[in-house]
C-alpha positions in Angstrom: 14.3 -11.5 7.1 15.3 -8.9 9.7 15.3 -5.2 9.0 19.0 -4.9 8.4 19.0 -7.6 5.8 16.1 -6.0 4.1 17.7 -2.6 4.1 20.9 -4.1 2.7 18.9 -5.7 -0.2 17.1 -2.5 -1.0 20.1 -0.3 -0.7 22.3 -2.5 -2.9 19.8 -2.4 -5.7 19.0 1.2 -5.3 22.5 2.5 -5.7 22.5 2.2 -9.5 19.2 4.2 -9.9 18.5 7.9 -10.0 15.1 7.0 -8.6 14.3 3.6 -7.2 10.7 2.5 -6.6 9.9 -0.3 -4.2 6.4 -1.8 -4.0 5.5 -2.9 -0.5 2.3 -4.9 -1.0 0.2 -7.1 1.3 -3.3 -7.7 2.5 -5.1 -5.4 5.0 -3.6 -6.0 8.4 -0.2 -7.1 7.2 1.6 -4.1 8.7 2.5 -2.3 5.5 2.3 1.2 6.9 4.3 0.3 9.9 7.1 -1.3 7.9 7.1 1.5 5.3 7.5 4.1 8.0 10.3 2.2 9.6 12.1 1.6 6.3 11.8 5.3 5.4 13.6 6.3 8.6 16.3 3.6 8.2 16.9 4.4 4.6 17.3 8.1 5.4 19.9 7.2 7.9 21.8 5.4 5.1 22.0 8.5 2.9 18.9 8.1 0.8 16.1 10.7 0.5 13.1 8.3 0.8 9.4 9.0 0.5 6.4 6.8 1.4 3.5 6.8 -1.1 0.2 5.3 0.1 -2.3 3.8 -2.4 -5.1 4.8 0.1 -5.1 8.3 -1.3 -6.9 6.9 -4.4 -10.0 5.7 -2.5 -13.1 6.7 -4.4 -15.1 9.2 -2.3 -18.0 8.0 -0.3 -20.7 9.8 -2.5 -19.3 7.9 -5.5 -19.3 4.6 -3.6 -22.9 5.2 -2.4 -24.0 5.9 -5.9 -22.5 2.6 -7.1 -23.7 0.6 -4.1 -20.1 -0.1 -3.0 -19.8 1.7 0.4 -20.0 -1.6 2.3 -17.1 -3.0 0.1 -14.8 0.1 0.6 -11.3 -1.2 0.4 -12.0 -3.7 -2.4 -10.1 -3.2 -5.7 -13.2 -1.6 -7.5 -13.5 1.1 -4.8 -10.2 2.7 -5.8 -9.3 5.1 -8.7 -6.9 2.5 -10.0 -6.3 4.2 -13.3 -5.4 7.4 -11.4 -3.0 5.6 -9.1 -1.3 3.8 -12.0 -0.9 7.2 -13.8 0.7 8.6 -10.6 3.3 5.9 -10.4 4.1 6.1 -14.1 4.6 9.9 -13.7 6.9 9.4 -10.7 8.9 6.9 -12.7 10.5 9.6 -14.7 9.5 13.0 -13.1 12.2 15.5 -12.5 9.8 18.1 -10.9 7.6 18.1 -7.8 4.5 15.8 -8.2 1.5 16.3 -5.8 -0.7 13.4 -4.9 -3.7 12.8 -2.7 -3.7 11.5 0.9 -6.4 9.6 2.7 -7.6 11.2 6.0 -8.7 8.3 8.1 -10.2 10.5 10.8 -12.5 12.2 8.3 -12.8 9.1 6.0 -12.0 11.1 2.9 -9.3 11.9 0.4 -7.5 15.2 0.6 -6.3 16.3 -2.9 -2.7 17.3 -3.3 -1.9 16.8 0.4 1.3 15.0 -0.4 4.2 15.8 -2.7 7.1 13.9 -4.1 10.0 16.3 -4.7 12.7 15.8 -7.3 15.2 15.1 -4.5 13.3 12.0 -3.4 15.5 9.2 -4.8 13.8 6.2 -3.2 10.0 5.7 -3.2 8.3 3.2 -0.9 4.9 2.6 -2.4 2.6 0.7 -0.1 -0.9 -0.7 -0.7 -3.0 -3.9 -1.0 -3.2 -4.3 -4.7 0.2 -3.3 -6.1 0.8 -6.8 -7.4 -2.7 -7.7 -8.3 -2.7 -9.6 -11.6 -5.7 -7.9 -13.1 -6.3 -4.7 -15.1 -5.4 -1.9 -14.6 -3.3 -2.9 -11.6 -1.1 -5.3 -13.7 0.4 -2.2 -15.5 2.2 -1.4 -12.3 4.5 -4.4 -12.8 6.7 -2.5 -15.3 7.0 0.6 -13.0 8.5 -1.0 -9.9 12.2 -1.7 -9.5 11.7 -4.1 -6.5 8.6 -5.8 -5.1 8.0 -7.0 -1.5 4.9 -8.9 -0.3 4.1 -9.0 3.4 2.2 -12.1 4.4 1.9 -12.9 8.1 -0.7 -15.6 7.3 -4.5 -15.6 7.4 -4.8 -16.5 11.1 -2.7 -13.5 12.1 -4.5 -11.3 9.6 -7.9 -12.3 10.9 -6.9 -11.5 14.5 -5.6 -8.1 13.5 -8.6 -7.2 11.3 -11.1 -8.1 14.0 -9.1 -6.1 16.6 -9.3 -3.1 14.3 -13.1 -3.1 14.7 -12.9 -3.8 18.4 -10.7 -0.7 18.7 -13.5 1.3 17.0 -15.9 0.3 19.7 -17.6 -2.7 18.1 -18.7 -5.7 20.1 -16.8 -8.9 19.4 -19.7 -10.2 17.3 -19.9 -7.0 15.3 -16.1 -6.8 14.8 -16.0 -10.4 13.5 -18.9 -9.7 11.1 -17.3 -6.5 9.8 -14.0 -8.3 9.3 -15.5 -11.3 7.6 -17.8 -9.3 5.3 -15.1 -7.2 3.7 -11.6 -7.1 5.1 -11.0 -10.8 5.1 -12.3 -11.4 1.5 -10.0 -8.5 0.4 -7.0 -10.1 2.2 -7.8 -13.5 0.6 -7.9 -11.9 -2.8 -4.5 -10.2 -2.3 -2.9 -13.5 -1.4 -4.6 -15.5 -4.1 -4.4 -13.1 -7.1 -1.2 -11.2 -6.7 1.9 -11.8 -8.8 4.9 -13.3 -7.2 7.1 -10.6 -5.4 10.9 -10.4 -5.4 10.7 -11.0 -1.7 7.8 -12.5 0.4 8.1 -11.9 4.1 6.1 -13.0 7.1 7.4 -10.1 9.1 10.3 -7.6 9.2 
């Protein structure tokens, strides 16, 4: 599906809602952030007041992960404050006031509390993250909170290539990059594809 067709599909369904919430799910490396940013700009040009909400703001902090022996699995479902994230989306579902939420600072590898805010004027929310459609508690409670769901799935071959490249870009050797990707990122990607509920739209690319 091209971007125009996707924008048409979102725009048509969003017209009848005071606030329309779209889930943009997909495994790591699928391009969720890139697509969400592009859609945000395009939807703004169509008269909406959109806002991108990233699940990554609900990473557990590194001290907590260390205490639980989970630092090496950072990015897996149990390394997020899933309950807090579900509560945020539930609040945004009906909020008529400004709602702050945390953002993840990748450069510092930490969460910044209240660094983002959804204003009452934001009428179309693009929520992006790996586990938005995961069919397991507490993630499954998100199902009733989304008006439209989209899964990005470019295929495991493409995902593996991108995930290895991420580590190469961080200065790892090819062997190290492959090991890092296969030890955590790729298992997480496989989980997303195997254990997510069916989306309204499943796309290889936009």
